[in-house]
N, C-alpha and C positions, 0 to 999 in steps of 0.2 A: 338193471342189476338184478344179482338173486333178491329174491323176496319171499316171504313166507317160508314155506315147508321147501324150498332150495337151499342146495349144500351150498355154504356160503364160500367155498373157494374153487368152484366149478363153476367157470364163465359160461354164460349162455352163447348157444352158437353165433345168434346174432353179434354180442358185444367181439367174441373172439375172432370174428370175419372183419369189424371195423379198422384196424389199424393197418392193415394191407388194401381194403379195397374204398375206404373212406374216413381216414385219419382224422380229418375235421367235420364233425356232422352239425348240423342243427337241431334242438331237441328242443321238447317242452319239459320242464321240470316238476315234479309233484305239485309244488308250492305255487304253481303258476309262473315262474320266470321261464324266458325264453332265452336259450344260450349256446356256445359252441361247444361240443363234447371233444374234447382232446384226448386221445387215445395211446399215440406211440409214445416211447419211451424218452425219445430225444424231446417231441414238444412240451411231454409233461415236466421234465427237467428245467427245459428254457422256462415254463410259466412259473414253477417253482423259485428259481433263481433269481427272477426279475420283477421285486415287487414295485419296482418307478413303474413298469408296465402293466402288471397284473396285481393288483392292488388286493390285500387281505381285507379290506373295511366289511365288507358285507357279510362275512363270516363265515367259514369253510362249511357251514352246513343249513345254511339259511336256504337253500334251493331243496332240500329234504324234509325240514321241519319248519310245520304252519306256524307255530308261535315264535318262530325268530323273524324280526324283520330287518332286512339289508339297508333299509335307508334310516334306520335308527341313528340315533348320535352316539358317537363311543365315547363313553365315561373314563375318566381318568383311572388308568390299571389296567383296562382290559386290552392287555399287551397282545392276543392271539390276533385282535382286529386291527392293529397300530400296524404303521409301517414306517420307512426312514429313521429317524432320531431317535423319536419317542421310543417305539419299540425298543431299539438297541440299549437304549437309558436302563430299560425294565429288565430287558434280558441279560445286559453284563453283571446285574446282582445277583440274579438267580445262579446264572450259569456255571458259577464256580462252585456253586454247593453240589451241585448234579454230575460235576467232573468225573471224569474214569477215574482218578487216584481218590478223591473223595467217597466215590459210590462203592469201590472196591474196600473202602474199611467199614464197611456194612454188611460185607460177606459174611461174615460168623452171627451176627445175627439174624441175617435171612436163612443159614445154614441152622440156626437153632429154631427159626420158628417152622420151618419146613420139617425138620425131624419131628419136632412136638407134634405137628397135625399129623405124621406118617405114623407116630404112634399111637394115637388116637383112632387110625384106622385098623391097628393091630388088634383092637379091642373091640370094632364090628365086627358083624355077621360074615364076613367076606365079600363084602359088596357095599359100596358107596357111590355117591355121586360127587364127581371130582370137582364140578363147578363149587357146590356151596361148601363142601366139606375139606376142598383142598387150595384150589387157586384164589378164591376168592378170601377167605380167611388171611392167606400170606399177604397178599396186596393190601387188604386191609389193615395188618398188622406192623406192616412196613411202613403204612403211609402214616398211620397214628403215632409211630415211634420217632417217623421224621418230626412230625410237629410237636410231640410230646403231648398228646391229648387223650384221653381215655378212649380205650377199644371200645367201651360200652356206647360211645358216642357214634358207631360206625355207620348206625341205621339213616342217620341225618344224611352224612355224604353218598352214602348209596342211593338213598332215594332220591336224591338230586340229579346223580349221575343218570339215572335209568329214566328219571323225568326227560330231561333235557336231550337226550338221545333217542327218545320217541317220535317217531313221526307224525304222530296225531298229537302232539302236546299243542296247547293253546297259548297266547300270550299270556291268559290269564293262569294257566299252569305254571308255567315259565315266574312269575311273579309269586305264587303261592309257594313253589318250594325254595325258591331264589332268598326270599326274604328273613326264613330261620336260620338258612346257613349263612348269610350274609352277617346277620346278628349274633350267632355263635363266631364267626370268626372276628369279628370287629371287638366283642370283649376280650378275645384272646391276642389279638394285637395291642390291645391296651393294657393287657396286664403284661404282656413281653416287654412293652416299654417299660413299665414298672420295676418288672421282676425277670431280666434276660435272663436265659440258661443257655444250656450247650445247643440245643435244638434248631433246625434248619430255620424257623421264623426267625428266632432271636438273631440268628448272625444276619440273616438280612436286613432287618432292621438297623443291627449294629454296622453294616457296610455302609447301609444308605445313610446314616448320618455324620458319616465320614465324606459323604458326596457334596461336590457344589449344591447339589439341589436335593434335599433328605425327601424320601419318600413319605406321602402323606399316609394318612391311616386308610382312606378308600383304596390307593393303590395297592397298599399290602392287602387289602382284603380279596380285592380282585383278582391279582396275582395268585393268592393261594387260592382261592375258589378255582382257578384253571386249572392250576395244578391238580388238584383234589379230584375232580370232575374227570379231568384227561387221563389220571392214573388209573383210577379205576376201570374206566371201559377198556384202554388198550391193552393191558397187561393181561387180563382175563380174558377177552378174544383170541389173542395171538396164541395163549396156552390150551384154551380150550380146542379150538380150531385146528392148531397143530398137532394136538394129541390124537383129535379124529382123523386127520389126514395121515397120520401114521398107522391109525387101526386099520384104515382102508387101505395102506399098500404095506402088508406084514413085513415084506421082505426089507423095506427101509427101518420098521421098527425092530428086526430082530440084528441087523446091523449095529443102530443105535446102542438096543440091549448090551451087544456084544463089546461096545467101544463107546461106553458113554462120555470117555474123554471128549468125543465129538460134540458132546452137546453145546458149545459155543458155535460151530459152522452148520449146527442142524437148526439152530435158532434164527440164524441169517436165511438160510435156505426156506424153512416154514414160512418165514414173514415174505420174502420173495415170492413163493408158491401161490399165496395168496392170503395170509393170514396175517392183513396189515393192522398196524394200531391205530391208523387212520382210517376214516369211513372209506368206501371204495371209491367215493368221489369227493372233489374237493372244489368249492367256488371260488372263484376270482372274479374282480371285474377289471374291465381293461380301462386305463388311464389316458389313454392317446391314442390317435388312429395310427394303426401300426399292421405286421402282419406275424401269423404264425403259421408253421408248415406252409409257408407260400400263400396262405390266403388273406386277404386282408381282413382285418377287423375295425370295429369303429371304437371311441372313445363311449364310454356309457355300457357298451359289449358286456354279456356276463360270458364267461368260459367256464367249463367243468372239468379239471384234471383226473382222468381217472386211472388211481394206481393200479389197480388190480391188471389193467391191460397192459398197461408201460412193464409193469413186472415180469410180464409175460411175453415181453418184445423179443425176437431173438436177436435183435441189436445189442440186447444186453447178454444173453446168455444163449449158448445152442441148447437145443431139447429143452424149451421152457415149459412145456406141459408136463416134465419129468421130475418128478421129486426123488433129489437125490440127496442125503443127508451129508455123504461124504463130498460136496461139491464145493470148491473153494468159493468163500464169500464173494458176492459181486457187487457194486454199488446200486442196491436195489432202492427204490423210494418210499418205503414201508414205514421209515420213520419222517417221510418228506426228505426237502433237501432247500438248500439256500437260508434266508434270512429267517423263515419260518418254521425250520426242522424242529421235529419234537427236542425241547429241551430235557425231558426226562429221558431221553434214549436209553444211557447209559444206565439207570436205575431198573429200567424195564429187562434189558438185556441180563442182567445180574439176576433179578428173580426167574427169568426163564431159563435161565443155565441152571441155577441151584434147583429149580424143581424139576425138569428133566433129567437131569443127571442122577438126583438123589431118588427120584421116583422109580427109575431103572435099576439103581442100585438095589433098593430096597425091596421093591416088588418087583422081581424079575417077571414075573407070571401075570403082570396086570394086563387086562384086556377088556375089551367092551363087552357089557353085561347083555346086551341085546343087538340085533340085527341092524345092521348099518342102516337099513330101511326103515326103521322103528324112530329113530332118532328124531326128536323134536325140535324144531328151530324157532329160536325168537322171532315174532311178528312185530312189524311197526319199529324196526330200529335200524339206526343208521350204522351201527356196528354189528350185522348179523354174524348168528353163532349159536350152537347148540342152546334152549333152555335149560337143558340137563346134560349130562353125560354120565349114563351109569357103567361104572366099572367093577370088576370082581377079580379076585386073584385068587390061589392057593395057599401063599405062607406070606407073613410080612418078615424081613429080616432085622435084627436090631441094627442099629446104627452103627456100632462099633466092629459087628461082621462085615457091615456091607462097604467097608472101607478099606 
């Protein structure tokens, strides 16, 4: 997979060949796990769809991050690692709060946040870092608003996300960044039990109290932590890598600039092209002797499902290596599939659509401020992308003129 200074959406030649030549390949993972690498669309989709045969218990990135133990006991509320009834119980409480209808009600809020940040860019000297001055503040403010917590506390959330997605993170590092976040969220949960509001967490607490088995404080803390950490990493990565891909292919950028109403389709195509909300590969454990792509695998084996190659499979789409913002959306796997597909995907879609649509309407001359070859990429990250994305422009239009 791309590492270090490699472009995150450019498949290595070896990875590009695997789906046709060796769709199931035995590999040694960075953390020492031996696994079967699954690269074709149909096979990756099958792995994601069948949690009875391919369990999420090890954690999706334990093959990449040293500090995560695939054999660690599952604590209550750790729903990303759960399967079956327990996972479904927690997911059913969260999903209604992040449904398309519920998320759409947030559109005016997201639009206000994006316009406010672009207004700040208008006062800048004609250049900025897209990462730190636009997309990260957008996702941070949206999540802070959902939980009704002070935006000033964002540093705690961001530090935790950065550490947990760093492949060099040790188990001590996980504890060091995790404890302050859990303590913060525990106080938040206890406060919302006593003083419920209209925020996301209060509504989950209320729904849980009506259930046959109410949620414990630990379950609410763990669930909130998973949503916080996942939300920061995924949306930021898709937006930054997506804009970089558009800069690399100016004809597609021009098309989207001329037709910003295509932003919704463009977001789906950018995710399919390689700017997934998931890590490039996802770990699962085989629960019973079975077959995948015709190959026998044994109970206890690990499989690593490669999202990027699956989304570039010709079985999914013709001309898979072509970025086409006008392409009709296809059922890509950028948000996963099956029981564990990204529960926050609709919120990510909304933020991405508003950011791209507004950016190109209000800053139509936006462009990369440095040569493509000079972009510096994050190192040791399971969600690779630019460490910074310098942009420049000629003028910023007022919000009222851009609509």
